[in-house]
mmCIF file of the N, C-alpha and C atoms, coordinates in Angstrom:
data_MODEL
# 
_entry.id   MODEL 
# 
loop_
_atom_site.group_PDB 
_atom_site.id 
_atom_site.type_symbol 
_atom_site.label_atom_id 
_atom_site.label_alt_id 
_atom_site.label_comp_id 
_atom_site.label_asym_id 
_atom_site.label_entity_id 
_atom_site.label_seq_id 
_atom_site.pdbx_PDB_ins_code 
_atom_site.Cartn_x 
_atom_site.Cartn_y 
_atom_site.Cartn_z 
_atom_site.occupancy 
_atom_site.B_iso_or_equiv 
_atom_site.pdbx_formal_charge 
_atom_site.auth_seq_id 
_atom_site.auth_comp_id 
_atom_site.auth_asym_id 
_atom_site.auth_atom_id 
_atom_site.pdbx_PDB_model_num 
ATOM 1   N N  . MET A 1 1  ? 36.866 14.738 40.958 1.00 0.00 ? 1  MET A N  1 
ATOM 2   C CA . MET A 1 1  ? 36.588 14.853 39.740 1.00 0.00 ? 1  MET A CA 1 
ATOM 3   C C  . MET A 1 1  ? 35.165 14.868 39.488 1.00 0.00 ? 1  MET A C  1 
ATOM 4   N N  . ALA A 1 2  ? 34.781 15.601 38.563 1.00 0.00 ? 2  ALA A N  1 
ATOM 5   C CA . ALA A 1 2  ? 33.392 16.134 38.375 1.00 0.00 ? 2  ALA A CA 1 
ATOM 6   C C  . ALA A 1 2  ? 32.336 14.521 38.090 1.00 0.00 ? 2  ALA A C  1 
ATOM 7   N N  . TYR A 1 3  ? 31.074 14.980 38.111 1.00 0.00 ? 3  TYR A N  1 
ATOM 8   C CA . TYR A 1 3  ? 30.330 13.839 37.974 1.00 0.00 ? 3  TYR A CA 1 
ATOM 9   C C  . TYR A 1 3  ? 29.877 14.156 36.359 1.00 0.00 ? 3  TYR A C  1 
ATOM 10  N N  . GLU A 1 4  ? 29.413 12.883 35.921 1.00 0.00 ? 4  GLU A N  1 
ATOM 11  C CA . GLU A 1 4  ? 29.067 12.846 34.535 1.00 0.00 ? 4  GLU A CA 1 
ATOM 12  C C  . GLU A 1 4  ? 27.927 12.314 34.276 1.00 0.00 ? 4  GLU A C  1 
ATOM 13  N N  . ILE A 1 5  ? 27.039 12.734 33.286 1.00 0.00 ? 5  ILE A N  1 
ATOM 14  C CA . ILE A 1 5  ? 25.699 12.058 33.131 1.00 0.00 ? 5  ILE A CA 1 
ATOM 15  C C  . ILE A 1 5  ? 25.698 11.139 31.962 1.00 0.00 ? 5  ILE A C  1 
ATOM 16  N N  . THR A 1 6  ? 25.264 9.935  32.066 1.00 0.00 ? 6  THR A N  1 
ATOM 17  C CA . THR A 1 6  ? 25.467 9.018  30.897 1.00 0.00 ? 6  THR A CA 1 
ATOM 18  C C  . THR A 1 6  ? 24.361 9.038  30.085 1.00 0.00 ? 6  THR A C  1 
ATOM 19  N N  . GLU A 1 7  ? 24.433 8.124  29.069 1.00 0.00 ? 7  GLU A N  1 
ATOM 20  C CA . GLU A 1 7  ? 23.299 7.876  27.826 1.00 0.00 ? 7  GLU A CA 1 
ATOM 21  C C  . GLU A 1 7  ? 22.291 7.490  28.505 1.00 0.00 ? 7  GLU A C  1 
ATOM 22  N N  . ASP A 1 8  ? 22.046 7.105  29.697 1.00 0.00 ? 8  ASP A N  1 
ATOM 23  C CA . ASP A 1 8  ? 20.894 6.484  30.229 1.00 0.00 ? 8  ASP A CA 1 
ATOM 24  C C  . ASP A 1 8  ? 19.879 7.588  30.532 1.00 0.00 ? 8  ASP A C  1 
ATOM 25  N N  . CYS A 1 9  ? 20.356 8.999  30.615 1.00 0.00 ? 9  CYS A N  1 
ATOM 26  C CA . CYS A 1 9  ? 19.421 9.894  31.043 1.00 0.00 ? 9  CYS A CA 1 
ATOM 27  C C  . CYS A 1 9  ? 18.277 10.193 30.254 1.00 0.00 ? 9  CYS A C  1 
ATOM 28  N N  . THR A 1 10 ? 17.221 10.108 31.287 1.00 0.00 ? 10 THR A N  1 
ATOM 29  C CA . THR A 1 10 ? 15.775 10.585 30.296 1.00 0.00 ? 10 THR A CA 1 
ATOM 30  C C  . THR A 1 10 ? 15.469 12.019 30.389 1.00 0.00 ? 10 THR A C  1 
ATOM 31  N N  . SER A 1 11 ? 16.240 12.963 30.657 1.00 0.00 ? 11 SER A N  1 
ATOM 32  C CA . SER A 1 11 ? 15.889 14.300 30.549 1.00 0.00 ? 11 SER A CA 1 
ATOM 33  C C  . SER A 1 11 ? 14.770 14.678 31.490 1.00 0.00 ? 11 SER A C  1 
ATOM 34  N N  . CYS A 1 12 ? 14.671 13.993 32.910 1.00 0.00 ? 12 CYS A N  1 
ATOM 35  C CA . CYS A 1 12 ? 13.711 14.382 33.555 1.00 0.00 ? 12 CYS A CA 1 
ATOM 36  C C  . CYS A 1 12 ? 13.845 15.776 34.477 1.00 0.00 ? 12 CYS A C  1 
ATOM 37  N N  . GLY A 1 13 ? 15.056 16.074 34.473 1.00 0.00 ? 13 GLY A N  1 
ATOM 38  C CA . GLY A 1 13 ? 15.536 17.401 35.132 1.00 0.00 ? 13 GLY A CA 1 
ATOM 39  C C  . GLY A 1 13 ? 15.470 17.384 36.747 1.00 0.00 ? 13 GLY A C  1 
ATOM 40  N N  . ALA A 1 14 ? 15.449 16.120 37.233 1.00 0.00 ? 14 ALA A N  1 
ATOM 41  C CA . ALA A 1 14 ? 15.655 16.188 38.630 1.00 0.00 ? 14 ALA A CA 1 
ATOM 42  C C  . ALA A 1 14 ? 17.062 16.611 39.167 1.00 0.00 ? 14 ALA A C  1 
ATOM 43  N N  . CYS A 1 15 ? 17.938 16.223 38.427 1.00 0.00 ? 15 CYS A N  1 
ATOM 44  C CA . CYS A 1 15 ? 19.457 16.415 38.559 1.00 0.00 ? 15 CYS A CA 1 
ATOM 45  C C  . CYS A 1 15 ? 19.761 18.017 38.608 1.00 0.00 ? 15 CYS A C  1 
ATOM 46  N N  . GLU A 1 16 ? 19.041 18.539 37.508 1.00 0.00 ? 16 GLU A N  1 
ATOM 47  C CA . GLU A 1 16 ? 19.223 20.078 37.796 1.00 0.00 ? 16 GLU A CA 1 
ATOM 48  C C  . GLU A 1 16 ? 18.826 20.880 38.699 1.00 0.00 ? 16 GLU A C  1 
ATOM 49  N N  . ASP A 1 17 ? 17.618 20.480 39.269 1.00 0.00 ? 17 ASP A N  1 
ATOM 50  C CA . ASP A 1 17 ? 16.927 20.969 40.467 1.00 0.00 ? 17 ASP A CA 1 
ATOM 51  C C  . ASP A 1 17 ? 17.591 20.813 41.601 1.00 0.00 ? 17 ASP A C  1 
ATOM 52  N N  . SER A 1 18 ? 18.469 19.702 41.687 1.00 0.00 ? 18 SER A N  1 
ATOM 53  C CA . SER A 1 18 ? 19.072 19.280 43.050 1.00 0.00 ? 18 SER A CA 1 
ATOM 54  C C  . SER A 1 18 ? 20.652 19.881 43.041 1.00 0.00 ? 18 SER A C  1 
ATOM 55  N N  . CYS A 1 19 ? 21.093 20.586 42.163 1.00 0.00 ? 19 CYS A N  1 
ATOM 56  C CA . CYS A 1 19 ? 22.550 20.869 41.879 1.00 0.00 ? 19 CYS A CA 1 
ATOM 57  C C  . CYS A 1 19 ? 22.540 22.158 42.750 1.00 0.00 ? 19 CYS A C  1 
ATOM 58  N N  . PRO A 1 20 ? 23.493 22.288 43.793 1.00 0.00 ? 20 PRO A N  1 
ATOM 59  C CA . PRO A 1 20 ? 23.513 23.576 44.634 1.00 0.00 ? 20 PRO A CA 1 
ATOM 60  C C  . PRO A 1 20 ? 24.377 24.703 44.014 1.00 0.00 ? 20 PRO A C  1 
ATOM 61  N N  . VAL A 1 21 ? 25.150 24.322 42.813 1.00 0.00 ? 21 VAL A N  1 
ATOM 62  C CA . VAL A 1 21 ? 25.824 25.281 42.484 1.00 0.00 ? 21 VAL A CA 1 
ATOM 63  C C  . VAL A 1 21 ? 25.588 25.757 40.777 1.00 0.00 ? 21 VAL A C  1 
ATOM 64  N N  . GLU A 1 22 ? 24.234 24.958 40.512 1.00 0.00 ? 22 GLU A N  1 
ATOM 65  C CA . GLU A 1 22 ? 23.822 25.155 39.245 1.00 0.00 ? 22 GLU A CA 1 
ATOM 66  C C  . GLU A 1 22 ? 24.800 24.812 38.152 1.00 0.00 ? 22 GLU A C  1 
ATOM 67  N N  . ALA A 1 23 ? 25.302 23.922 38.212 1.00 0.00 ? 23 ALA A N  1 
ATOM 68  C CA . ALA A 1 23 ? 26.204 23.081 37.316 1.00 0.00 ? 23 ALA A CA 1 
ATOM 69  C C  . ALA A 1 23 ? 25.974 22.414 36.203 1.00 0.00 ? 23 ALA A C  1 
ATOM 70  N N  . ILE A 1 24 ? 24.419 21.959 36.226 1.00 0.00 ? 24 ILE A N  1 
ATOM 71  C CA . ILE A 1 24 ? 23.906 21.240 35.325 1.00 0.00 ? 24 ILE A CA 1 
ATOM 72  C C  . ILE A 1 24 ? 22.768 21.942 34.249 1.00 0.00 ? 24 ILE A C  1 
ATOM 73  N N  . SER A 1 25 ? 22.859 21.783 33.050 1.00 0.00 ? 25 SER A N  1 
ATOM 74  C CA . SER A 1 25 ? 21.839 22.307 32.104 1.00 0.00 ? 25 SER A CA 1 
ATOM 75  C C  . SER A 1 25 ? 21.497 21.221 31.086 1.00 0.00 ? 25 SER A C  1 
ATOM 76  N N  . GLU A 1 26 ? 20.480 21.737 30.573 1.00 0.00 ? 26 GLU A N  1 
ATOM 77  C CA . GLU A 1 26 ? 19.735 20.634 29.556 1.00 0.00 ? 26 GLU A CA 1 
ATOM 78  C C  . GLU A 1 26 ? 20.528 20.935 28.292 1.00 0.00 ? 26 GLU A C  1 
ATOM 79  N N  . GLY A 1 27 ? 21.156 19.710 27.796 1.00 0.00 ? 27 GLY A N  1 
ATOM 80  C CA . GLY A 1 27 ? 21.925 19.498 26.460 1.00 0.00 ? 27 GLY A CA 1 
ATOM 81  C C  . GLY A 1 27 ? 20.907 19.358 25.525 1.00 0.00 ? 27 GLY A C  1 
ATOM 82  N N  . SER A 1 28 ? 21.323 19.001 24.245 1.00 0.00 ? 28 SER A N  1 
ATOM 83  C CA . SER A 1 28 ? 20.545 18.482 23.222 1.00 0.00 ? 28 SER A CA 1 
ATOM 84  C C  . SER A 1 28 ? 19.627 17.149 23.163 1.00 0.00 ? 28 SER A C  1 
ATOM 85  N N  . ASP A 1 29 ? 20.534 16.156 23.862 1.00 0.00 ? 29 ASP A N  1 
ATOM 86  C CA . ASP A 1 29 ? 19.802 14.910 24.074 1.00 0.00 ? 29 ASP A CA 1 
ATOM 87  C C  . ASP A 1 29 ? 19.648 14.421 25.484 1.00 0.00 ? 29 ASP A C  1 
ATOM 88  N N  . LYS A 1 30 ? 20.436 15.162 26.437 1.00 0.00 ? 30 LYS A N  1 
ATOM 89  C CA . LYS A 1 30 ? 20.457 14.769 27.622 1.00 0.00 ? 30 LYS A CA 1 
ATOM 90  C C  . LYS A 1 30 ? 20.949 15.791 28.633 1.00 0.00 ? 30 LYS A C  1 
ATOM 91  N N  . TYR A 1 31 ? 20.826 15.754 30.012 1.00 0.00 ? 31 TYR A N  1 
ATOM 92  C CA . TYR A 1 31 ? 21.418 16.959 30.673 1.00 0.00 ? 31 TYR A CA 1 
ATOM 93  C C  . TYR A 1 31 ? 22.770 16.871 30.538 1.00 0.00 ? 31 TYR A C  1 
ATOM 94  N N  . VAL A 1 32 ? 23.727 17.982 31.045 1.00 0.00 ? 32 VAL A N  1 
ATOM 95  C CA . VAL A 1 32 ? 24.937 17.890 30.917 1.00 0.00 ? 32 VAL A CA 1 
ATOM 96  C C  . VAL A 1 32 ? 25.761 18.610 32.211 1.00 0.00 ? 32 VAL A C  1 
ATOM 97  N N  . ILE A 1 33 ? 26.806 18.231 32.656 1.00 0.00 ? 33 ILE A N  1 
ATOM 98  C CA . ILE A 1 33 ? 27.343 18.921 33.991 1.00 0.00 ? 33 ILE A CA 1 
ATOM 99  C C  . ILE A 1 33 ? 28.574 19.512 33.561 1.00 0.00 ? 33 ILE A C  1 
ATOM 100 N N  . ASP A 1 34 ? 28.864 20.855 33.935 1.00 0.00 ? 34 ASP A N  1 
ATOM 101 C CA . ASP A 1 34 ? 29.768 21.748 33.552 1.00 0.00 ? 34 ASP A CA 1 
ATOM 102 C C  . ASP A 1 34 ? 30.847 21.210 34.567 1.00 0.00 ? 34 ASP A C  1 
ATOM 103 N N  . ALA A 1 35 ? 31.899 20.583 34.217 1.00 0.00 ? 35 ALA A N  1 
ATOM 104 C CA . ALA A 1 35 ? 32.854 20.093 35.302 1.00 0.00 ? 35 ALA A CA 1 
ATOM 105 C C  . ALA A 1 35 ? 33.722 21.064 35.842 1.00 0.00 ? 35 ALA A C  1 
ATOM 106 N N  . ASP A 1 36 ? 33.810 22.243 35.365 1.00 0.00 ? 36 ASP A N  1 
ATOM 107 C CA . ASP A 1 36 ? 34.501 23.476 36.147 1.00 0.00 ? 36 ASP A CA 1 
ATOM 108 C C  . ASP A 1 36 ? 33.791 23.977 37.171 1.00 0.00 ? 36 ASP A C  1 
ATOM 109 N N  . THR A 1 37 ? 32.418 23.846 37.191 1.00 0.00 ? 37 THR A N  1 
ATOM 110 C CA . THR A 1 37 ? 31.468 24.295 38.203 1.00 0.00 ? 37 THR A CA 1 
ATOM 111 C C  . THR A 1 37 ? 31.057 23.304 39.259 1.00 0.00 ? 37 THR A C  1 
ATOM 112 N N  . CYS A 1 38 ? 31.022 21.764 38.893 1.00 0.00 ? 38 CYS A N  1 
ATOM 113 C CA . CYS A 1 38 ? 30.542 21.013 39.888 1.00 0.00 ? 38 CYS A CA 1 
ATOM 114 C C  . CYS A 1 38 ? 31.615 20.880 40.852 1.00 0.00 ? 38 CYS A C  1 
ATOM 115 N N  . THR A 1 39 ? 30.941 20.610 42.195 1.00 0.00 ? 39 THR A N  1 
ATOM 116 C CA . THR A 1 39 ? 31.874 20.635 43.391 1.00 0.00 ? 39 THR A CA 1 
ATOM 117 C C  . THR A 1 39 ? 31.852 19.238 43.929 1.00 0.00 ? 39 THR A C  1 
ATOM 118 N N  . ASP A 1 40 ? 31.375 18.050 43.053 1.00 0.00 ? 40 ASP A N  1 
ATOM 119 C CA . ASP A 1 40 ? 31.435 16.710 43.489 1.00 0.00 ? 40 ASP A CA 1 
ATOM 120 C C  . ASP A 1 40 ? 30.699 16.397 44.811 1.00 0.00 ? 40 ASP A C  1 
ATOM 121 N N  . CYS A 1 41 ? 29.544 17.149 44.758 1.00 0.00 ? 41 CYS A N  1 
ATOM 122 C CA . CYS A 1 41 ? 28.644 16.852 46.310 1.00 0.00 ? 41 CYS A CA 1 
ATOM 123 C C  . CYS A 1 41 ? 27.991 15.603 46.218 1.00 0.00 ? 41 CYS A C  1 
ATOM 124 N N  . GLY A 1 42 ? 27.588 15.149 44.878 1.00 0.00 ? 42 GLY A N  1 
ATOM 125 C CA . GLY A 1 42 ? 26.631 13.985 44.500 1.00 0.00 ? 42 GLY A CA 1 
ATOM 126 C C  . GLY A 1 42 ? 25.304 14.409 44.938 1.00 0.00 ? 42 GLY A C  1 
ATOM 127 N N  . ALA A 1 43 ? 24.811 15.303 44.988 1.00 0.00 ? 43 ALA A N  1 
ATOM 128 C CA . ALA A 1 43 ? 23.362 15.703 44.803 1.00 0.00 ? 43 ALA A CA 1 
ATOM 129 C C  . ALA A 1 43 ? 22.742 15.056 43.909 1.00 0.00 ? 43 ALA A C  1 
ATOM 130 N N  . CYS A 1 44 ? 23.375 15.627 42.709 1.00 0.00 ? 44 CYS A N  1 
ATOM 131 C CA . CYS A 1 44 ? 22.587 15.019 41.538 1.00 0.00 ? 44 CYS A CA 1 
ATOM 132 C C  . CYS A 1 44 ? 22.559 13.500 41.219 1.00 0.00 ? 44 CYS A C  1 
ATOM 133 N N  . ALA A 1 45 ? 23.566 12.941 41.416 1.00 0.00 ? 45 ALA A N  1 
ATOM 134 C CA . ALA A 1 45 ? 23.564 11.190 41.583 1.00 0.00 ? 45 ALA A CA 1 
ATOM 135 C C  . ALA A 1 45 ? 22.469 10.632 42.453 1.00 0.00 ? 45 ALA A C  1 
ATOM 136 N N  . ASP A 1 46 ? 22.270 11.515 43.607 1.00 0.00 ? 46 ASP A N  1 
ATOM 137 C CA . ASP A 1 46 ? 21.454 11.098 44.692 1.00 0.00 ? 46 ASP A CA 1 
ATOM 138 C C  . ASP A 1 46 ? 19.743 11.351 44.012 1.00 0.00 ? 46 ASP A C  1 
ATOM 139 N N  . ALA A 1 47 ? 19.545 12.291 43.328 1.00 0.00 ? 47 ALA A N  1 
ATOM 140 C CA . ALA A 1 47 ? 18.507 12.571 42.843 1.00 0.00 ? 47 ALA A CA 1 
ATOM 141 C C  . ALA A 1 47 ? 18.137 11.933 41.694 1.00 0.00 ? 47 ALA A C  1 
ATOM 142 N N  . CYS A 1 48 ? 18.800 11.427 40.688 1.00 0.00 ? 48 CYS A N  1 
ATOM 143 C CA . CYS A 1 48 ? 18.655 10.879 39.409 1.00 0.00 ? 48 CYS A CA 1 
ATOM 144 C C  . CYS A 1 48 ? 17.716 9.633  39.474 1.00 0.00 ? 48 CYS A C  1 
ATOM 145 N N  . PRO A 1 49 ? 16.474 9.373  39.144 1.00 0.00 ? 49 PRO A N  1 
ATOM 146 C CA . PRO A 1 49 ? 15.706 8.284  39.379 1.00 0.00 ? 49 PRO A CA 1 
ATOM 147 C C  . PRO A 1 49 ? 16.237 7.166  38.422 1.00 0.00 ? 49 PRO A C  1 
ATOM 148 N N  . VAL A 1 50 ? 17.059 7.251  37.683 1.00 0.00 ? 50 VAL A N  1 
ATOM 149 C CA . VAL A 1 50 ? 17.594 6.005  36.998 1.00 0.00 ? 50 VAL A CA 1 
ATOM 150 C C  . VAL A 1 50 ? 19.018 5.709  36.925 1.00 0.00 ? 50 VAL A C  1 
ATOM 151 N N  . GLY A 1 51 ? 19.563 6.425  37.849 1.00 0.00 ? 51 GLY A N  1 
ATOM 152 C CA . GLY A 1 51 ? 21.057 6.080  38.139 1.00 0.00 ? 51 GLY A CA 1 
ATOM 153 C C  . GLY A 1 51 ? 22.125 6.342  37.079 1.00 0.00 ? 51 GLY A C  1 
ATOM 154 N N  . ALA A 1 52 ? 21.680 7.462  36.246 1.00 0.00 ? 52 ALA A N  1 
ATOM 155 C CA . ALA A 1 52 ? 22.341 7.981  34.914 1.00 0.00 ? 52 ALA A CA 1 
ATOM 156 C C  . ALA A 1 52 ? 23.506 8.853  35.174 1.00 0.00 ? 52 ALA A C  1 
ATOM 157 N N  . ILE A 1 53 ? 24.024 9.104  36.578 1.00 0.00 ? 53 ILE A N  1 
ATOM 158 C CA . ILE A 1 53 ? 24.912 9.993  37.128 1.00 0.00 ? 53 ILE A CA 1 
ATOM 159 C C  . ILE A 1 53 ? 26.004 9.298  37.537 1.00 0.00 ? 53 ILE A C  1 
ATOM 160 N N  . VAL A 1 54 ? 27.269 9.464  37.051 1.00 0.00 ? 54 VAL A N  1 
ATOM 161 C CA . VAL A 1 54 ? 28.428 8.556  37.739 1.00 0.00 ? 54 VAL A CA 1 
ATOM 162 C C  . VAL A 1 54 ? 29.587 9.446  38.103 1.00 0.00 ? 54 VAL A C  1 
ATOM 163 N N  . GLU A 1 55 ? 30.476 9.118  39.110 1.00 0.00 ? 55 GLU A N  1 
ATOM 164 C CA . GLU A 1 55 ? 31.771 9.920  38.808 1.00 0.00 ? 55 GLU A CA 1 
ATOM 165 C C  . GLU A 1 55 ? 32.418 9.741  37.873 1.00 0.00 ? 55 GLU A C  1 
ATOM 166 N N  . GLY A 1 56 ? 33.107 10.906 37.457 1.00 0.00 ? 56 GLY A N  1 
ATOM 167 C CA . GLY A 1 56 ? 33.815 10.912 36.345 1.00 0.00 ? 56 GLY A CA 1 
ATOM 168 C C  . GLY A 1 56 ? 35.366 10.525 36.387 1.00 0.00 ? 56 GLY A C  1 
# 
């Protein structure tokens, strides 16, 4: 199951830079993960400084 970015996202961009399959993009109020592209590697969750990325 793909990872999800919670409302705790501060839009820093660390997750986008860490994603090896480019599944993360900047949304209107937070970053979003494309569930169809996400490979569940967890790199984004490890990179998030505020812990705003969780398994969906």
